N, C-alpha and C positions, 0 to 999 in steps of 0.2 A: 420510297420505292422498294417493294419486296424484291429480293434478289432473283426470284424466279421470273420477274418482269424485266430484269436488266437486259438480257440478250434480245428479246423481241423489240424493246424500245430502242436499243442501240441499232438494230437493223433498220428500223423505221427512220432513224436519223441518218444513217449512211446511204440509204437508197437514193434520195435526191442528190446526193453528192457524187456517187459513183456513176450514175447514168450519164451526166454530161461529159464526164471523162471518157467513157466508152464511146459515146456518140462522136466526140471530137476526133477520136482515133479511128472512126469508121469501122468499128468492130461490132456494132449493134445498130439496128434500124432506129430511126427517129420516132420513138414511141413515147406516149405520155406516161407519167409516173403512175397514174391510176390503173394502167394496164399491167403494171409490174407487181410482183409479189415480194414483199420484204424478206420472206423466208428463203428467197433465192439468193440472198446475200450470205456467203459463207466465208469462213476464215481458214487460211491455210494451216494445216495441222491442228485445227480447232484451238488456236491459241491467240491471245492478245497479250501485249507486253506493256508492263508498267514502267514509268519513268519518274525520277525524283524531281526534276526541274522543268519548268516552262519559261522560256526566254521570249520576251516580247519587245521588239524595237518600236520606238515611237519618237515623235518630234516634240521637243519641249516648247514652252511658250516663247522663248527667245530664238526659236528656229534652229535648234541644235539637235543632234542625234543623241538619243539616250536609250537605255534598255532597262526593263523591269525583269526581275527574276522571281518567279513564284514557286513555292514548294508547299504541297498539300499537307505536309507534316509540321509546318511552322505557322507563325502568325502572318506570314506573307502569302496568303492564299485567297485573297479577294480580287475579283476582276470587274471591269466595267465594259459594257458592250452597248452598241446602238440598239435602241428599242425596236422590237418587231411589232408592228401594229396588229398582226394576227395573234400575237401572244396575249395582248390585253387591249381590245378595241375601245375600252372605256377610259383608257389613260392616254394623255397627250404628252407624257413625260418623255424626253428625248433619249434617256438612258435606262438600262437595267443592270442589275448587280447580281453577282453570284459568288459563292464560295466553292473553291475547287476541292473536290473529294478525291480525285484521282486523275493522273495524266497517263494516257495510253496511246498505243498505236497497234494496228492489226493489218495483216496482209489480206485484204478482202478481194473476193472475186464474185462476179454475178453469173449465175448459171440459169437464168430465166429465158423467156421466149426470145428468139432471134440472136442469141449470143453465139459468136463464132470464135472468140478468143478467150481462153481460160487462164490467162496470165494474171496473177494477183497484183493489185495496186495497193501501195501503202496508204493507209488512212489514219491520220492522227485525230484524236478526239479527247475532250475533257468530260469527265463525269462531274456534275456540279449540283449544288443545292441552291435553289433560287431564293433571293430576297424579294420582297414585295413592298411597294410604297404603302405607307400608312395614311389614314385619313385624318390624323391628328392635326396636321398643319399642311399648308400649301408648300409644295416643293418647287425649287427652280431658282435660277440666278436672279430673275427679276424680283423675287420676293425677299431677297437678302437674308435667306435662312438656309441652313444646311438641310440637305435631303434627309428625310426621316424614313427609315425602312425597318422591316422585321422579317423573321422567318415564318412562312406558313407552317401549319402542323405537318409533321412528317407523314401523317396518315393521308394527306391530300395527294391526289394524282399529279398535280402540277408542282409538287415540292422539289422534285429532282428532274434532271434532264441532261442532255449532251450538247456540247458546243464544239464547233470547228475552231481550233486555235487561231486560224487566220482572221476570225471575227473579233478577237479580243483587242480592245483599244489599248489597254494598259492595266497595270495593277492599281488598286485603290485602297485607301486607308479607311477602314470601318472602325468606329469607336462606339462602345456601348453607351446607351442613355441610362446612366447609372441610377438616376432618380426613379426609374420605373421598375428596378429590381430584376431578378432572374425569373425565367419561366419555371424552372424546377428548383424550389427552395431546398429540397433534400439532395440536390446534385445528382439525381438519378434520371437519366433520359430514357427514351424509348428505342433508340437505335444507335448501335456502336458505329455503324457505317457513317451515319449523319453527324456523329459526335455532338448530339444535342444536349448532353448533360450540362454543358456550361452555357447554354443559350441565355441571352438577355432578352427581355421583353421587346425592346426597341433598340435601334442603332442610329447613329448619325454617319453620314458620308463626309469625311473631312476634306476640306479643300486646301 
């Protein structure tokens, strides 16, 4: 994702999240998202705030409470989410995986049609780099094999995205498929933000 596309795509991500909040507070009429302009989403003082840690509570296999702590600057930066059919209609895999590049929040407000309350709402979001399933092997529990994934090229539009932290199931352990080697043999990537200089050609999702 080019940095000049960061803000427009962020606003597109936040629009369907902030509209239901405003409608439940009865400060905006019940209108469809298609009638709203993402550019009407603004940030108070034109600022977003970065955080170091993301904490995710989850239930363990023996029905106990536990917590994962993710940090984009360490190796604990991979997450698992339920798959969105609209994201890849050709895949029936139940999960999708991403690497966290940044943890943020912003005080967002909507100034579009019908708005009568200009109080900002706190919106938390993650900037991520998506993994994609490979076609090398069948993935899934029934196949008794580890899920095999890889990074799409950083030049592709769907390589990066934004995630609501509430949708994160937990952190996950991604291990390189060492036999396939690295993407950049010279250790020079294309994007400092994506940190792709150390990318491996493929990865396994450890269970």
